[in-house]
N, C-alpha and C positions, 0 to 999 in steps of 0.2 A: 434598632432599625430592622433587623432580621425578623423579629417578632411581628412588627407592623406589616411587613411584606407578606408573611404567612397568613396574618389575619385578613388582609385584603384579598388574597387568593382564595381563602376559605369562604369569604362573603360572596365573591364572584361566583364560585362553584355552587354555593347554596342558592344564589339568585337564579342561575341558569337552570338548576334542578327544579326550582319553584315554577319557572316559566315553561318548562317542558310539558308537552301534551301527554296525557295519559291515553294509551291505546290498548284495546282489548279485541279479541277475535272469538266469535262463536260460530261453530260449525254444526250442522245437523242435516241428516238425510232421511228421506221417507220413501219407502217402496210404494209405488202407485200404479194405476192402470195407464195404458198408453194415451188415453183420452181424459186424463184427470183435469181438474180445474185448479188454478193457482190465483191467489189474491195477495196483494201486498199494499200496505199503506205506510208511507214514510214521510217524515217531516223535513229533516235536514240530511241531505246526502244523495249521492248518485246511485243509480240502480242499473245493473246489466243482467239481462236474461238471455240465455243462449240455449237453443234446442240441441239435444243429443239423442243417441239411439238407445240409451239405457231407460228402463222403466223405473226411474228413480228421480225424485226432486231433491237436489242438493243445494243447500243454502249456506253461504258464508257471510256473516255480518261483521263488518269491521267498524268498531266503535272508537271515536276520537272525542276527547273532552279536555278542557283546560286543566282540570285537576281531578283528584279521586272523588271529591264530593260531586263534581259534575258528572263523572262516570256513574256514580251510584244512583243518580236520578234518571238514568236512561234504562228502559226495559225493552227487550226484544222478545215478543211473544210469538211463538210458532205453534200452530195447532193443526192437527190432522182430523178430518172427518170423512164421511162416506164418499163425498164428492172430490176431495182433494186436500190441498194444504193452503192455509192462510197465515200471513205474517203481518205483524203490526208493531211499529215503533211507538213507545209511550214515554212520556216525560213526567216524572213525579214533580209536583210543585214544592218549592221550599218556602220558608217564611219570608225570606228577603228577596227572592227573585222568582217571579211566576212565569218568566219567559222560557222558551225552549232553547237551551244551549247545548252545544255538542252536536255531533253528527254521526250518522250510521250509513256507511256505504255497503251495498249488497251486491254480491256476485252469486247468481243463481243459474243452475242448470236444470232444465225440465225436459221430459220426453217431447219429441218434435211435435206431436199432435195435441199438446196441452192447450186447453182453453184458458187464456189470460182474462178471467171474467171481471176483474176489477183491480187495476194497477193505478194507484193515486200517489203523486208526489207533490209536496209543497215547494220546497227549495232544493232543486237538484235535477240533473239531466237523466234521461231514460234512454237506454239502448236495448233494442231487441234484435236478435239474430236467429234466423232459421227456425222460427216457431210457426207451424202451419195451422194451428187452431184459431178459432175466432178470438177477438180481443177487444177490450175496452181500456183505453189508456188516457190518463189525465195528468197534466202538470200545471202548476201555477207559475212558478218561476224556474224555467228550465226547458231545454230543448228535448225533442223526441226524435230519435233516429231508429227506424224500424226497417230491417231488410230481410228478404227471404220469406215474405208473407204469402199466404195462399187462401185465406178465408176472410169472412166478414170482419170489418174493423170500424170502431167508433173511437175517434182520436180527437183530443182537444188540448189546447195550451193557451194560457193567458199571456205570459211573457216568454216567448221562446219560439224558435223555428221548428218546423215539422218536415222531416224527410222520410218518405215511405216508399219502399220498393217491393213490388210483387214479382214472384216467379211465374213461369209459364203454366204450371199445374194449378189451375184456378177453377176446377170443376165444381167446388163447393161455394164459390164466391157469388154472393147476391148483392152486397151493399158495402160501399165505402163512404164513410162520413168523416170529414176533417173540418175542425173549426179552430181558428186562432184569433186573438185580439191584437197582440203586437208580435208579429213574426211571420216570416215568409213560409210558403208551402211548396214543396217539391214532391210530386207524385210520379213514380215510374211504373208503367204498366206494360204488359206484354204487347207486342206489335199486333197480334191477332185478336185482341180483346174485343168483345161486343159490349158496348156501354152506353148508357143514357147519362149525359154529363150536364151538371148545373154548377156554375161557379159565380160567386158574388164577392166583390171587393169594395171597400169604402175608399181606401187610399192605397192603390197598388195596381200594377199591371197584371195582365193575364196573357200567358203564352202557352202554346201546346204544339206537339209534333204530329197531331192527327188531322190537321187541316181544318179545324173548327174555328169559327169567327167569333171574336169578342167584340162588344160594343160599349160605348159610353152611355151611362144612364142619363136620364133627363136632367137631374139635379146634381148628383154626385156619385162617384164610383163607376165601376165597370161590371159587366155581367157577360156570361157565356152560357148558351143553351144549345146543345147539339147531340147528335147520335153517331156513335161509331158502330158500324155493322148493324146487327139486329137489336142492339140496346139491351142486352140481357142483364147487365150489372148496373145498378144505380150508383152513380158517383156524385156526391154533394160536397162542395167545398165552400166555406165562408171564411173571410178574414176582414178585419177592420183596417189595421195598419200593416200591410205586407203584400208582397207580390205572390202570384200563383204560377207555377210552371208544371205542366203535365207532359211527361217525357215518354218516349218509346224505349223499351229495353232492347 
């Protein structure tokens, strides 16, 4: 009886070990100029990018897989060039499974003025904090939350909400472009901004704190066209299924 109990416990422990995730962590830092470019392409996993005062891009990649074989199929490629740093997640194909399994979460610090020239995520949420350089952000399945912005932005999401917040120092700002298919948009702007605003929704309301009037389109959807002050900054927002809110900071 005692041997049977020990055997059962051993099998349970083996089973638990077999089911446990394999985790790995990769860290790398690059000395860069204050206005360097940063690119990142990720398939599965969340990404957080935070601006800091150091002239260093610091990257932590946290890899999670079902087993060691799954871990071995995941590659994190970090490259430096004359313009900045690029990061890409790659999945090696196996004979029995050609799908991308496992995930990589990224924690990144960049100089405040870094240009986020191409950040692309397939399955995962994107968070940006206190980066004042221009940026191009794209997600397929995942939300985008970007705060502390001060420069031009091109932002798109297929399935996920978009929250964007601009600080008062927007001397270099000319253009804001936001598109979603399924997801609401909240854009927070300085109260003293001068902007030419155009908003289109297919299924969703349009609200703003700047006294601009939205209207129902003839067949479907709503639209808003209006000017705040002298209209120096072009603001374009489009969404299919989702509301739009433009707020004052």
